[in-house]
C-alpha positions in Angstrom: -2.9 24.6 -40.0 -2.8 21.8 -42.2 -2.5 21.5 -45.9 -4.6 19.9 -47.9 -1.4 17.5 -48.9 -1.1 17.5 -45.1 -4.6 16.5 -44.5 -4.7 13.7 -46.8 -1.7 11.9 -45.0 -3.2 12.8 -41.7 -6.1 11.0 -42.8 -4.4 8.1 -44.2 -2.6 7.9 -40.9 -5.8 7.8 -38.9 -7.3 5.1 -41.2 -4.3 3.0 -41.0 -4.0 3.4 -36.7 -8.1 2.3 -36.8 -7.6 -0.5 -38.5 -4.5 -1.6 -36.1 -7.5 -1.4 -33.4 -9.9 -2.8 -35.4 -7.8 -5.7 -35.8 -7.6 -6.4 -32.1 -11.6 -6.4 -32.0 -13.9 -9.4 -32.2 -16.0 -9.8 -35.9 -19.3 -10.3 -33.4 -18.2 -6.9 -31.3 -17.6 -5.1 -34.5 -21.2 -5.8 -36.4 -22.8 -5.2 -33.2 -21.5 -1.4 -33.6 -18.3 -0.4 -31.9 -16.5 2.4 -33.6 -12.6 3.2 -33.2 -12.1 6.7 -33.4 -8.1 7.7 -33.5 -6.8 11.5 -33.8 -4.1 13.3 -33.5 -3.4 16.1 -30.5 -1.5 18.6 -29.3 -0.6 19.4 -25.4 1.4 21.9 -24.3 1.3 21.2 -20.4 4.8 20.2 -18.7 6.6 17.1 -19.5 3.9 16.0 -22.6 5.0 15.5 -26.0 4.3 17.9 -28.3 2.1 15.5 -30.3 0.5 12.3 -29.4 -2.2 9.3 -30.6 -5.5 9.6 -28.6 -7.6 6.6 -29.4 -11.5 6.1 -28.6 -13.1 2.5 -28.6 -16.8 3.3 -28.3 -19.0 0.2 -27.6 -22.7 -0.1 -28.3 -25.3 0.9 -26.3 -27.2 -2.6 -25.1 -30.8 -2.5 -25.1 -32.5 -1.1 -22.3 -34.9 -3.8 -20.2 -37.5 -3.3 -17.5 -38.1 -5.2 -14.3 -41.6 -5.2 -12.5 -41.4 -4.4 -8.7 -44.2 -6.2 -6.0 -47.5 -4.1 -5.7 -47.0 -1.4 -3.1 -51.2 -1.7 -2.7 -52.6 -4.8 -3.6 -56.2 -4.1 -2.4 -56.8 -1.2 -4.9 -59.9 -1.9 -7.3 -59.0 -3.0 -11.2 -59.4 0.5 -12.6 -55.8 1.2 -11.4 -54.1 -2.0 -11.6 -52.7 -0.9 -15.3 -51.7 2.6 -14.0 -50.1 0.9 -11.0 -48.3 -1.5 -12.8 -47.0 0.6 -15.0 -45.6 3.0 -12.3 -43.9 0.2 -10.6 -42.1 -0.5 -13.9 -38.4 -0.1 -13.3 -35.8 0.8 -15.7 -32.4 -1.7 -15.5 -29.2 -0.3 -16.0 -28.6 -1.5 -19.7 -26.0 -4.2 -19.9 -25.3 -7.1 -22.5 -25.4 -10.5 -21.0 -21.5 -10.9 -21.0 -18.5 -8.4 -22.1 -18.5 -8.1 -25.8 -14.4 -8.1 -25.1 -13.5 -10.3 -22.2 -12.8 -8.4 -19.0 -13.5 -5.0 -20.4 -16.3 -3.8 -18.2 -17.0 -0.9 -20.6 -18.3 -3.3 -23.5 -20.6 -4.6 -21.5 -22.3 -1.9 -20.7 -21.5 -0.2 -23.8 -19.1 2.9 -22.7 -16.2 4.2 -24.2 -12.3 2.8 -23.7 -9.5 5.2 -23.9 -6.0 5.2 -24.5 -3.2 7.1 -25.7 0.4 6.7 -27.5 2.9 9.0 -26.7 3.8 9.6 -30.9 2.2 11.0 -33.7 0.3 9.6 -36.4 2.6 9.2 -38.8 5.0 7.8 -36.3 2.3 5.1 -34.4 3.2 1.1 -35.4 1.1 -1.7 -34.6 3.4 -2.6 -32.0 2.6 0.2 -30.4 -0.9 -0.1 -30.7 -0.8 -3.4 -29.1 1.5 -1.7 -25.9 -1.6 1.0 -25.4 -4.2 -1.8 -25.1 -4.7 -4.3 -22.1 -4.9 -7.8 -23.4 -9.3 -7.7 -23.5 -8.0 -6.9 -26.8 -6.3 -9.6 -29.0 -2.4 -9.0 -29.0 -2.7 -6.7 -26.7 0.2 -5.6 -24.1 -0.8 -3.5 -21.9 -0.3 -4.5 -18.0 0.7 -2.8 -14.8 4.1 -4.3 -15.2 4.8 -3.4 -18.6 3.8 0.1 -17.2 6.1 -0.1 -14.9 9.2 -1.1 -16.7 8.5 1.7 -19.2 7.7 4.5 -16.5 11.1 2.8 -15.3 13.1 3.1 -18.3 11.7 6.6 -19.3 12.9 7.9 -15.7 16.6 6.4 -16.1 16.8 7.9 -19.7 16.4 11.2 -18.7 18.4 10.8 -15.5 21.3 9.6 -17.9 20.3 12.6 -20.6 20.1 15.5 -18.4 23.2 13.8 -16.1 25.2 12.5 -18.8 27.5 9.6 -18.8 25.0 6.8 -18.8 26.4 4.6 -21.0 28.1 2.0 -18.0 31.8 2.3 -20.0 34.9 2.7 -18.2 35.4 6.1 -19.3 32.2 7.7 -17.8 33.8 10.0 -14.9 33.2 9.6 -11.2 31.1 13.8 -11.4 28.7 11.7 -13.9 28.1 8.6 -11.5 27.8 11.0 -8.4 25.2 12.6 -10.0 23.1 10.5 -10.8 22.9 8.4 -7.7 22.2 12.4 -5.8 19.2 12.6 -8.8 18.0 8.9 -7.6 18.4 9.7 -4.2 16.4 12.6 -4.2 13.6 11.2 -6.7 13.8 8.2 -4.2 12.3 10.6 -1.7 9.8 12.6 -4.3 8.2 9.6 -4.8 7.5 8.7 -1.5 6.2 12.1 -0.4 4.1 11.3 -4.4 2.5 8.6 -2.8 2.0 10.3 0.8 0.6 12.7 -0.3 -1.9 10.5 -2.3 -0.6 10.9 -5.3 -0.8 14.3 -6.1 2.3 15.5 -8.2 3.7 19.3 -7.4 3.5 22.1 -9.5 5.7 22.0 -12.4 8.9 23.6 -11.4 7.7 23.7 -7.5 10.6 23.0 -4.8 9.1 24.1 -1.5 7.7 21.1 0.1 9.2 18.3 -2.2 12.0 16.4 -1.6 12.9 17.5 2.0 13.1 14.2 3.9 16.5 13.3 1.9 18.1 16.5 3.2 17.0 16.0 6.4 17.9 12.3 6.2 21.4 13.5 5.1 21.5 15.6 8.4 20.8 12.5 10.4 23.2 10.7 9.0 26.3 13.3 9.4 24.8 13.7 12.9 25.2 9.4 13.4 28.4 9.4 11.5 29.4 12.1 14.2 28.4 10.7 17.3 29.5 7.1 15.7 32.9 8.7 15.6 33.1 10.6 19.1 31.6 7.0 20.5 34.8 5.5 18.7 37.4 8.0 20.0 36.2 7.7 23.7 36.5 4.4 23.8 39.7 4.4 22.9 41.1 7.8 25.0 37.9 8.6 27.0 38.3 5.3 29.3 41.7 5.6 31.2 43.8 7.7 33.5 46.2 9.0 30.6 43.3 11.0 29.2 42.7 13.0 32.1 46.2 14.0 32.1 46.2 14.9 28.7 47.2 12.1 27.1 45.3 11.4 24.0 45.3 6.8 22.8 44.4 6.8 18.8 44.1 3.4 16.7 42.3 0.4 16.0 42.8 -3.3 17.9 46.0 -4.0 19.5 47.5 -1.2 17.8 47.8 2.1 20.0 49.5 4.8 18.9 50.4 7.5 21.9 50.8 11.4 21.8 54.1 11.6 24.5 53.2 14.1 27.0 55.9 15.6 30.0 55.0 13.3 31.9 56.4 10.3 30.2 59.7 12.4 29.4 59.8 12.6 33.1 59.3 9.3 33.6 62.4 8.5 30.6 64.4 11.0 32.2 64.1 9.2 35.7 65.1 6.1 34.0 
């Protein structure tokens, strides 16, 4: 529970964040009744920050409109005309002629726009607000590209913190570089599986069925490497008569090393 002083500070921070958001909304939209709400919420789900700021922009409901449909029975008497006209009236989906904010459908139909900032209210700055709002809001910077870059930076930072040694300096050990590489390879496989499964993540800590392609890929690479090595050996040792007598040639290019055999010694003695 918050104390009285903490509640006062929280309301002040809330008012400050709301002012940041309202400064990005046109005056005519605010005059029509657009409202901004901000609150601090806690999250106990795995991977969540302890406290985050939730922002909701509530756009006003546009006036309802009705359109008339053609009468189904034009031969009805005049006594029933009025009743038929009322029955044939159909309510249209209420909407403004154009969105109150450009390219934001919620502002045209009177919906709600929601976003969040992964910080407590006290730490939220105006830059954080602009980063959380799309360009439909004045100065908004939230785009698909910005989301991707932020997710990339967060993942790389987490890899560096978990494995260590992500400064890129000469003092880094080979183990830390190799560790980050292994984590990145595993995540690459998991991301492909995540897309294939309809972007449904695994349960927190689940291992079975995730990242298995990386192990299969490693086994396949090992088999390929072994097969290639066998082919190289056979290229130099399996296609000559010396192999049949137990003599194996090893080497590369024009340089060939041959193991001496008894036949070679006999030939040498005969000479």
